[in-house]
C-alpha positions, 0 to 999 in steps of 0.5 A: 140905388141908381140915379133914376131910383134916387130921383124918384125917391127924392121926388116922393120925399119932397112931395110928401113934405110939401103936403106936410107928410114926413113919412116918406122922409122918415121911411127912407132913413137908414137905421144907423146914420148920423144927422149933424147940425153945425153951429151953436143952436139948441139943435146943433150937434150930432144925432145918431140913429134913425130913432134918435133923429126922429124922437129927439130932433124931428119930433121937437122941431115939428112941435115947434113948427106946429105951435108957431103955426097954431099961434099965428093962426090964432093971432090973425083971427078976427073976433 
């Protein structure tokens, strides 16, 4: 992939993320890769393979983010 193609891909990924659409990022991941998070959090460690990353890392992270968003909307709601 050349520099121009890579730039366009990253622009598409970030535009999707800005609209809360992770599909461009997910579609761009290679089937065989490792996503490593350093540290001592519950997310720390190496996650190997596209399906593992999507199912065991991204999906739980998204659920946590979505739950927090829903909770903050409810907490700020005037009754």
